[in-house]
Each structure stands twice: as C-alpha cells, then as structure tokens.
N, C-alpha and C positions, 0 to 999 in steps of 0.2 A: 504494500500500500504506500507507505512513506519510507524513503530511504535517506539520502543525504539532505542535510539542512545547513544553512548558515543563518545565524540569528544574533541579535543584539539584545542585551539585557537592559531594560528601561530603568531598572532600579536594583541596587544590590548593596550589601554591606561589604565594602572593600576589605576591611580588616578581617572579617570572618572568612572571606574567600582566600586571602593570602595565608591565613593561619590554618586553613582546613588541612588536616593530616592526610586526607586522601589525595591532595593535590600538591605536587612539587613544582613550584614555579621557577623557571629559569629566566633570568633577566636582571635588570638593574633596578633595585628598590631598597629602601631602608628597612631592615628587618626589625627595627624597634618602633619607628613611627609609621612604617608601611607607606612612606612617600614613594611614588613611582617616578623613576628617573628616565626609564626607557621601556620599550615594549617588553612585557613578560608573558611567558607561555607555559602552560601545564598541559599534560595529556592524561585523560581518564578513559581507559578501555577504547582507544581509538578516536575519542572526541577531543579536539583541541579547545582549550579555554585560553583566550588571549586578552590581556589587559594592555591598553594603549597608554601612551604618555599622557593623553588627555583624560585618562581614567574611564574610558569606555570599555565595556566588556563584551567580547564576541565569543560565540561558540560555533564550531563547525565540525561536521563529521556525519557518519552514517548511523541513524537510529537502529536500522536493521542489524548492522554489524555489532552495535553496542548490545543489543538483545542476545546475539549469538556469540558474544565474546568468550573465548576460552582462556582461562588464567594460565594453563600449562603452556600453551603455544604463544600466548600473548597476542592473539589475533582473533578477529571476528570475520564472519562472512555474510554476504547478503544474497545468497541464492536460497531457494526453497520458499516457503510461505512465511509471511509476517502478518499475523492476524490483528484485528482490532484490539483484542485483549492484550496481546503482546506489545502492541504500540502503546496502549494505555499504561501498562506496567513500566515500559521504558521511559516514557515521559515523566512518570512519577519518580523513577530513580534519578533522572537527570535534575529534576526540580529540587528533590531532597538534597542532592549533592551540592547544588548552588544556593540552597536555602532561599528560594524565591518561588512565587506563584507562577505557574506556566503562562498565565495571562500577561505577565510582564516580560516575556521573552518574545521579542518581535522578529518574525521571519523576514529574511532578505532574499534567500534562495531556498528552493525545495525541489526534491525529486519525487514524483508520484508514478507508480507503475505496478505491474504484476509480473510474476514469473510463472510461466505456464508450460506444462509438459504436453506438447502437442503430439498428434499422430506423427510418427517418424517421417513420413513422406512430406507432410505439410511443413514440419519443422525445417527440413532441408531445402524446401522450395520458397518459403515465405520471403526471406531476405533477397533472393535472386529475382523475384518478380515485383519488387517495389518500383514504382515508376516515379511518382511525385506526390508531395504533400501540399495541398492548396496549389501554389504556383512555384514551390521550391523543390528542386531535384534532390535526390538522396545522394549523399557522399558516403564513402567507406569509413568504417570504424576499425581501428586496429589497436593492438595492445602495446604500441610503442616500439615493438621489435619487428614490425612488419607483418604480424600475424593478423589477417582479416577475420573479424568475428561478427560483423553486422553493418548496419547503415544508419545514417541520421540525416534529417532535414533541418537546416539551421535557419531559425527565424530571429527577428530582432529581440523578442521577449522570451523566447524559449527554444529548446531543441526537442525534436521528436525523434526518439531513438528506438530502434528495433534490432536486437542482437542476441547472440547465443551465449547464455550464461554457462552452458556446459563447456564451451570452448574456452571462455574467459577463465574458468576455475578448473579446467581439465577434469570435469566430472565424468563419471561412468554412465551418465544418462543425458539425454537431450533436454534442454530447458531454454525456452525463448522468453526474453524480456521485452516488454512493451512499456516505454517510459517517456514521460514529459519532464525534462529538466528545465525548470522555470528560473529564468535569470532576473526577470522584473516582476515583482509581486502584483503589480496592477493587472497583469494578465489573469490572475486568479481572483483578486478582490472584486473585479467587476462581474465575475460569474457567481461567486459565493455570496458576496454582500452586495445586493442589488443597487444600493445607493451609496457608493463609496465616498461621496463628498458631503453627505448629510451630517455626519459627525466625524470628528477627528479620529476617533478610535476605529472607524469603519474603513479608514484608508489602508489599513494593513491587517495582516493575519498574525496571530500569535500561536505559540506552542499549544495552548489550550484549545484553539480552534481545530487542531489536528485530531483531537479526541472527541470532537462534536460529531455525532453520527449523521446529523442533517448535513453538515458541511462535507463530511466524507462521502456521502451519497452524491453530492454535487461534484466532488472531485472525480468520482467514478464516472459520472456523466461526461465530464470534460475529457477524460481519457478515451471514452468511447467515441466522443465527437472527433477526436484527433484521428482515430482509426477510420471513422466514417468519411473523413476528408482526404483519406489516402487512396490514391489510384494504384491498383495492382494489375499486373499482366496475367491474364487468364489464358493459359496455354492449352486448354482442353476444349477448343471450339471446332466444330465441324463447319468449315467455311463453305462447303458445297451447298449448304442449305440457306445461306445468307445472301440477300441481294447485294449486288456489286457496290452500290453506294454505301451500304452499311459495312461491307468488308473494308473499304478504304478508310472509313471513319475509325473502325476498331484498330487497324494497323497504325494509323496516325496517333491514336491515343496511347499506344504502347511506347511511344517515343517521347521522352521528357522534353525534347526540343520543340515538339508540337505545342505543348502547353506554354512554354516560355516565349516562343516566337509570337504566338497569337495574343499572349498577355491577357488572357480572359479575366474579367472582373465582374463582380456582382452577379446579376441574373445570367449573364452569358456563361460565366464559370459554372454556376449551379446547373444550368440547362445542359451544358456539355457533359458534366459529370453524370447527371441523371440519365442522359441518353446512353452514355457508355456503359454504366452499370446495368441499365435495363437490357441492353443487348447481351451483356455477359450473362445475366440471369436467365435470359431466354434461350441462349444457344450453348452455354458452357455446360459440360457434363459435371464439373465440380465448381460450385460457387465458393471459391476460396475466400472472398471478401466476407461473405455472410458467416462462414464457418469461424473465422477469426473473431468477428464481432461477437458472436455467441459465446466463444471461449473467454474472451476478456470480460464480458458481462457476468458470466457464471462465476469466474474466479473472484472478481471484485465482491460480488454478493456473498460468496462463500467466506471470504476473509472478514467481511464486515459483520456477518451474522454468526460466525463460528462461536460456540461456547468455549469457556476456558478449558484448556487441555483437550479440546475436541480434535485438534490436529497436532500430532506429535512427530518431531523430526529428530534424527540423530545429528551429530555435529557436521555431517556432510550434507545435510539438507534432504535426505531421503525420507519419504513418507513411510512410517512404520505402522502406525495404528491410527484409524480414524473412527471415532465413536460418535454416535448421536447421543449426547450425554444427558440423560434424565435421572442419573443416580449420583450418589455421593462421589465427589471428585477424587477423594482419597482412594477409592476402590480402583478407579481407572488408572491412577498413577501407580498403584501397587502392581496391577496386572502388566502395564506397559514396562515397568522397571524389571519385572520378573522375566518377561519375554526377551527384553534386551540383554539381560545378564546371561540367561540360559542359552539364548541364541548364539552368543559369542563362543560358547564352548561346545554346545550340542545343536548345530544347525538344524538337524532333522527333527528336533524336539519341539520346535516352535509351532508346527502344525497341530501337534497334540495339545499343547498349551492353549492355542487359539480355540480349538474345539471344546475343550473343557470350560474355558471362560465363556464361550458363546452359549453353551447349554445352561450354565449357571445363570447368566444374565437373562436369557429367554425365560427361564423358570420364574424369574422375578418380574416378568413382563416389561423388561427394559429393551430398548431398541439399540442395536448395534449394526452399523452399515459401513460398507466400503472398506473393510479391513484389508490391509496389504502388508505382507511381511517379507 
C-alpha cells in the first residue's frame, strides 16, 4: 500500500529527540545544550531522521521495509504484502519513536502501490507491452548495474512505475509492482481532500492520513486510475476479422510516437483511448488491460480489509498461511508458528499439520480459506 515516504515534523521536542537512546545522531551539536551547529542524522531500522541547522526535522525511508526489518541482517525488504494493519502498526512505532502525533508529520513525498503475483505469462509480458501513460512514453528501469527490471513514465508531479520485484530482490517467484511515486503532494491532496485551499491544514497530507481508511480507498482509486490511463499493446488480435481502417488505427496506437506526435489533449485523448480499448476488447483473445485492472483492485481491497494476522509472510515475503480470521488471534499465531518451525525440519509434515488444524477449526465453525504452504 504505502512504501517510501519523506516527511517533515511540524513540531517536536528537540532535546528529547537528541537524547533518545534508540537514536544515535551523527553530526555537529552541543551534547549539553543540544544546540545544532550543522546537519545531524540518525538511522532507525532503515529510516533516516535528519535535523537541519535551522532545527527542522525530516524523516525518510520505507515504511514497508521498517515493518519487515530484520535485526540479525540489519535490513528490511519491501516485497510481499503490506496490509492496512501492518501500516497502522508501523506508523504507531515511528510516532512513538519520535514522541509526536502522526498528524504533525507532514508528507512531502510518498510511494503508493501493490505487489502482485500475476499469472506467469502475464507477469513476463506486462512490462514488454506498455506503450504510454497519458501522453508520456515509458522508459526503462534498471538496478544501476545495467540490469533491466521494469519501466516508468515520468510526469512533473509523479512517476508511474511498473517493474518486477522478483528480479529486483532475486526472489524465487515472480512479483510485479505497480507504483505511483509522488514527488509533489498537490497531486494527491486535490484527489483526497477535495478543497485543498479551504483550510491551511487541507493543503497537505500527514502520516495520520495514511491510516485513514477513507483516504486509503481514494489512494487505491488513484492507483487504478493510473493503470486505466495506461495504453498497453495487445498482441493477441486476429487482424483478419478487423476492417482495414481499424487495423491501421490499432497499429498506430501501439507506437508511442503516434500519441506524442499527435499530442492528443482533453476529449481527443479520451476518445482515442476509448476507441483503442474498445477495439482491443472486441477483437483480442486476452484482454490484458482488464485483467491487470482487476488484479490491482482485488489486491488493494485485500490489503485494506485484511484482518490482523490474516496474511502471514516469512522474511522472504512468501505467503505461508492465509486465514479468514473469526477466532482468537493467538490461536492463528500459534498454528502459523508451529507450521513454520516444523516445516523447517520436516517439510513433509506441514500437510499433516494443515489438515489437523483445518479439521479442528471447521469443528468450531470457523472459516479458513486460501491456505498455501
């Protein structure tokens, strides 16, 4: 749901922050009076806390990685699922660390998105068939060492990124990331808070807004809109059944230059996209665009509505157990821990454990669904 953030603290107790035993600030300041001489920086589970000479405090880092931080390896990861309840817990941890209310942490940048395990064929083809987003072509994403793992369309206020998390993290499974990297918060405030100029506080979003389910629903709609505005190349069309005029139009739409040269705007852009998508839907054997739309929508809703502990992952992000939790959460944690521990030493035993647990829970008229081991 939410990954990287950059934010500024609107108010804080500077002395408390510098004396916090969980934070080791590196920089120039007076250890007795706590006067700041130069920028100071501390790190907490991958989150940077920065105090400037003017005594402004910034935080930046991945909330998803903070949630998955491993003390032994001193690293976190942001693949797999990051549910609403995990987000809420992480926001609470960060707010407690800084001793501030999350409503006083003002967001300056934020990444919103979902990680989805698509059908293997779709996963391998989706990034290859991206044409354009609005009127911006997709450029390649790489890991800095020349390894291509996705594409992005760069806009003034945000980046629209689609890439393979599996390649980025060298996972043993395919995982596709759909992400809006927001650089200017106005892009979101005008969507989430309809009247951004009505009150001063409405001009920006805070960390507390990120745990507001109503706002998160709107963020999910914004992510879906980004995909809806994306043109994809459907390569499963039988051209023999299509009129010549429509064939030419489809072939033109597959070329990013067609959209850039014509510089479609407003109704012209909407009409061209509507016609292209209508032809794809009518003649394509696989409606790739609709499949992806449905997957993004389903994943966002799953993360938003998931009960605590209803989605369990190991440190590599693999889904191990998925319960529809209507019973005491301590039971589900006990069973998950038992499966994980025994599965490490007796892999064949996990099926037996699952069956025993399922029979017990069914006898108590509880619902368990989508278990995967």
